[in-house]
Each structure stands twice: as C-alpha cells, then as structure tokens.
C-alpha positions in Angstrom: -8.0 115.7 -77.1 -9.6 114.7 -73.7 -8.5 116.6 -70.6 -7.0 114.3 -68.0 -8.5 114.6 -64.5 -6.2 113.7 -61.6 -7.7 113.4 -58.1 -5.6 113.2 -55.0 -7.4 112.0 -51.9 -6.4 112.7 -48.3 -8.2 112.7 -44.9 -8.7 116.2 -43.5 -6.1 117.0 -40.8 -3.4 114.7 -42.1 0.0 115.6 -43.4 0.7 115.1 -47.1 3.4 116.3 -49.5 2.9 117.2 -53.1 5.7 117.5 -55.6 5.8 120.1 -58.4 8.5 120.5 -61.0 9.2 123.6 -63.0 11.2 123.3 -66.2 14.7 124.8 -65.9 14.0 126.8 -69.1 11.2 128.7 -67.2 12.7 128.9 -63.7 14.3 132.0 -62.4 15.9 132.5 -58.9 13.5 134.2 -56.5 10.4 132.9 -58.2 7.3 132.0 -56.2 4.8 129.2 -56.6 1.4 129.8 -55.3 -0.8 126.7 -54.4 -4.5 127.3 -54.3 -7.3 124.9 -53.4 -10.9 126.0 -53.7 -14.4 124.6 -54.5 -15.0 126.6 -57.7 -13.1 128.6 -60.3 -13.6 132.4 -59.9 -11.9 135.6 -61.0 -11.0 136.8 -57.6 -7.3 137.8 -57.7 -7.1 137.5 -53.9 -8.4 133.9 -53.9 -10.6 134.8 -50.9 -12.7 131.6 -51.5 -9.6 129.4 -51.2 -9.8 126.8 -48.5 -6.0 126.3 -48.7 -3.4 128.8 -49.9 0.3 128.2 -49.6 3.5 129.8 -51.2 6.6 128.0 -52.2 9.9 129.8 -52.6 13.5 128.8 -53.4 13.8 127.5 -49.8 11.3 124.7 -50.9 13.4 123.4 -53.7 14.3 119.8 -53.1 16.5 119.2 -56.1 17.5 120.5 -59.5 18.2 118.4 -62.6 19.2 119.4 -66.1 15.5 119.7 -67.0 13.6 120.6 -63.9 13.6 122.5 -60.6 11.7 120.3 -58.1 9.7 121.6 -55.1 7.8 119.9 -52.4 4.6 121.4 -50.9 3.7 120.1 -47.4 0.1 120.2 -46.4 0.0 120.2 -42.6 -2.9 119.2 -40.3 -3.6 122.9 -39.7 -4.1 123.4 -43.5 -7.1 121.0 -43.7 -8.4 120.3 -40.3 -11.3 122.7 -40.8 -11.9 122.0 -44.4 -15.3 120.4 -45.2 -14.9 117.0 -46.8 -15.5 117.4 -50.5 -13.6 117.6 -53.8 -11.7 120.8 -54.5 -9.9 122.2 -57.6 -6.2 122.8 -57.0 -3.4 124.3 -58.9 0.2 125.6 -58.7 0.9 129.0 -60.2 4.5 129.8 -61.0 5.4 133.5 -60.9 8.9 134.6 -61.9 10.8 136.9 -59.6 10.2 139.9 -62.0 6.6 138.8 -62.4 7.0 138.7 -66.2 6.1 134.9 -66.4 3.0 133.4 -64.9 2.4 129.7 -65.6 -0.3 127.5 -64.2 0.6 123.8 -63.4 -0.9 121.6 -64.4 -1.9 123.2 -67.6 -5.7 123.4 -67.4 -5.9 122.7 -71.2 -4.3 119.3 -70.6 -5.0 118.3 -67.0 -7.3 119.2 -64.2 -6.0 118.7 -60.6 -8.5 117.9 -57.8 -7.9 117.2 -54.1 -10.6 115.2 -52.3 -10.7 115.8 -48.6 -12.3 112.9 -46.9 -13.7 112.7 -43.4 -11.8 111.2 -40.6 -12.7 108.8 -37.8 -10.1 109.9 -35.3 -9.2 113.6 -34.7 -6.9 113.2 -31.7 -3.3 114.4 -31.8 -2.4 113.4 -28.3 
C-alpha cells in the first residue's frame, strides 16, 4: 500500500486553521494534542528543532459527534512570520490525560502530512 502524502500550503505570516478529529473511542477529557512542524524527523523528545509547536486542549474542541471529537488549531501570523519558506513535516500527537495513550495523527504508516510555507510579497500589518 502506498503512503498518501498531503501538503498544505500557506504564506508565512498568515492566519490559517487546521481541523483535527479524534475518535470518541480514544478521547478522554483533559487530553492534549501537540502540533509539531519541523524540517526533519528526529528523536528529540523536546522537539527543539520544531519551527512551530502548539498545544490543543479541551478548550479547543469545536464539536463532538457520535464518532469524533473535533478540534481546530489556529496558526497565527506570529507562528510563521519568521519561518523560512520551505516544506516541513507536521503532525498532531494525541496524549490522553493519564498519558497512557499516545496516538499520532495522521498515522505515518498511512499518510504523511506536510506544510509548505511560501514566501510573501507584502509583510505589512498596518
């Protein structure tokens, strides 16, 4: 089976939202979802090489259905304004409140998620 590659493109310094859904069978109240974006895969548990790191909590839940708990990650201008235009690997990592479950989304055995930060012509905000 071929691994699907999904690339999301955005100009640096822009605002974008990314949805992520966690199956209700996995979700537990108080869980965290860690978003990481970096150039290469490494074994650093601190993700020191990440160009963007964000954390989602229950306060970021936008809706719940019978099958999924839906979150929305917002990338703000401050998150990417200093990021060098390039293509970066990205992932969401779900960690249950008791830290007994850690699940990567998307599953890297099925899909790889990339974010391409493009250059921008205008950089003014006022």
